[in-house]
N, C-alpha and C positions, 0 to 999 in steps of 0.2 A: 504493500500500500504506500503510495507516494505521500510524503509529508510536505505540504505546501506552506507550512508556517515559516515566518521569518526568524523565529527564535532558533538559535543553533543548538540548544540543549535538547535532549531527548524528551518526547512527550510522555504523559502518564500511561496512555494506552499501550505504547510500545513496551514500556518497562513491565507492565502487568503481564503481557504476553511472554516476555523473556523470563520473568520470574516463575511463571507457571510451567515453563518448559525445562526447568532444571531437574536433575535426577531427584527421585523421591528418597530422601534419607531422613534419619531422626532429626537432623538439624533443619532441613527445609520444610519438614512437616510440623515443626514447632510453631505455635501461634506467634511467638516473638519474631519469627522470620517474615511474616506477612508484611507487605507494604502497608503502612499505616492508613493511607487513604483508601485501600482496598479491603480493609479488615472491618467487617460490619460489627463484630462483637466489640471491637475497640471503639468504634464510632458511637455505639449505644451506651457507653459508660457514662455515669453521672458527671464525671469531670469534663466530658466532651459537650455538655449542654451549650456552652457559648458558641461552639463551632456549629452545632446543629441549628441554633437560632440564626446564625449568619447564613447558613445554607438555605434555610426556608425563606429568608428575606431575598437572597440573591437569585435562586433558581427561577421563581416566577418573574422577577424583575427582568432577568435576561431574556426569558422567553417572550414576555410582553413587548420588549424592545425589538426582538427579532421579528415578531408578528406585526410590528408597526402600530401598536395600540397606544395612542397618545393621551386619550382621556376617556373617562367612563361615566355612565349614569348608573348609580347603584340602586338596587331594589332589595329592600329588607322586608320581611314579612313571615307570617306563620307557616311552618311546615305542615301543619295539620288541616289547613283550609282546603276543602275538596273542590274539585271542579263542579259546576252546576249539575253535570250529568251524574255525578257520584254523591250528590248531597244526601241521598238516603243512607249512605254509609257513614255519615258524620257521627261523631261520638256523642253529640248533644244537639237538641233543636237550635240552640244559640249558634253552634258551629255551622249548622246547615244554613242559617240565615246569612252567614258571612261568605257563603260560596260565591256570591256575585262579584266579590273582590278578585277571585281567580280570573274572571273574564276581564275585569278592569285592568288587572296587571298584565294580562296577555295583550290586550289592546294597546296599553301604554307602551309596552316593549315593541310591539309591531310599528306603531307610529314613530317612536323614537329611533328605531333602526332604519326606517325609511328615510328619516331626516339625515341620519348618519351616513347612509350610503350615497346621498346626494353630493357629499364632499369626500368620497373615497372610502368610507367605512373605517377610518382610523380614529376619528373623534366621536365622543359620546357613544361608546360601545357599551351595551347593556352588561352589567355585572351582577350576578346573584351569588347566593351561598351554595348553589349547585344541587340543592336537595329537592324534596317534593313541595307541594302546596304552592304558595306564592312564588317561590323560587322557580319551580317547574314552569309556571305560567309565564314568567319573564323570559326564560330561555326559549320556550315554545313560541312566544310572540316574535322574538327576534328571528327565529327560523321561518315563521310565517312570512316575514318580509324578505326572506332570502339572504339575511345577513348573519354576522357572527355574534356570539355572546360568550361571556366568561362565566365559569363556575368555580368559585373559591370554596371547595368542599373541605370538610375536616373529619378526621376519624372519630366516630361516635359509636356507642353500642347499638344505636338504632339510627336509621335514616342516613347512613354514611355513604351509600353508593350514589354517584352523580346521576341526575336524571338524564334520560336519553337525548335531550334536546340541546345540551351544552355542546358548543363547538369542540370536538375532540382535542384539537391543538391548543385550546384555551381552557382545558379542564385541569384544575390543580387540586392537590390534596395536602392538608396541613396537619401537623401534630400540635402546634402552638397556637392557641386562640389569639394571643397578642400579635403575632406576626401576620396572621390572617386579617386581623382588623386593620393593620397598617396598609396592607395591600388593597383593602376595600377603599381606603380614603386617599391614598397617595395620588391617584389620577382622577378623583371624583370631581365632576362638574356640578352634580346635583345628587341629592339623596332622597329617595322615595321610601316612605315607611307605611306599609300596609298593616292591618291588624295582625297581632301575633302575641306570643307569650314572653317568657323570661328572656330568651335570646334576642327577640326583636326590641324589647325594652332596653336591654343592655346596649344594643347597637345604637338605638336612638339617643340615650343619655350620654353615651361615650362621645358621640358626634357633637351633641349640644354643649357638652363640657369643654371639648377642644376649641370650639368656636367662641364660647363665652369667655374662656380664659386667653383667647387670642393665640392659642397654640396651633390654630389652623385658620386659613383664610375663609371668610364666610362663603358658603355656597347655599343655594336654595335647599331647604329641608321641607318636604311636602308630605303631610300626614293625610293619608286617604281615610276618610270616614270620621267626620267631626263627632258624630254621636258616640262612636266607639271610644275615641280617645278622651273625650270629656268625661266619660264614665270611668275610665281607667286611671286618669291622672287629673287631680284637682289643681290645675295650674293657678287658679285664682287664690287658692289657699296658700300656695307657695309664695306668691307675690305679696299677699296680705301679711304673711308671717315675716316678710323681709328676708327670706332665705334665697330669693332670687330678686333681681331688679325688675321694675316694670318693663324696661326695654328688652329684657330677656325673652319676653313673650313675642317679640318681633322676629326671633330667630327662626321661627317656623311658620308655615301656612297650612291651612286645611284645604283639601281638594276632595271632590266627590267623583270626578270622572277622569278618564285618561286624557281627553282633550283639554280639560282645564289644567291638568298638570303640564302638558306640552306647552300650552300658551304661557304659563308662568315661567317655564324654563327659557323659552324664546325671549320673553320680556327681560329676564335677568341678564341674558347674553347681550342684548342690545344696550342695557344700562352699564355693562362692565367696561 
């Protein structure tokens, strides 16, 4: 295999092949003899956590650059929200009532991807958590438009396999929640939040905190479903208690439909 690199030193792949080709002796079979970067047992040690954190930050970043993904539109929302066709399988009547947000998420992703493709499909690429529910709807909507979408999956006891609508070349898997959150926000031009549970609330408040504390530039944060969110979070109580400032309530906006969200994002881009 021809080595086209400019670096005159041997590359890692060549040395792995050479190391595997040596005679099998007690010395070469010893774990200590394995090349460190090719030794999975070594890489899994607690002491190597800083290296693994760096790898999880670096691998998706390099792939996204190679795939020419410059900016994203992030879609957060519940993994348990069924499509309207499967609402009879919802675990509660209240969950069944939320099924229309699946369609709104799908339509939003379709419209957003159509806009993205007008400029080459590198800007405003839909990004989800890669799982079921709202995430699946987002990736499906992008596919409906004939475009790409990202899935930032994570290893979980349940719901860990990526949904089948994520673009395969943009399907990622994480061990560390913290690094996954960084990738959600590093390219984000807007954040949409559909009804969801602990994970969705965590993602919402993480984003609000970063913007409130000026650790992140403001981007549109769009909450789908005013009725749902005002039942879940008593924003006025937080303001009245003084634990947030009145202007903090301007960090997000309510929307009810996909088109309303698209219009707000377009307006924010014009004002930028």
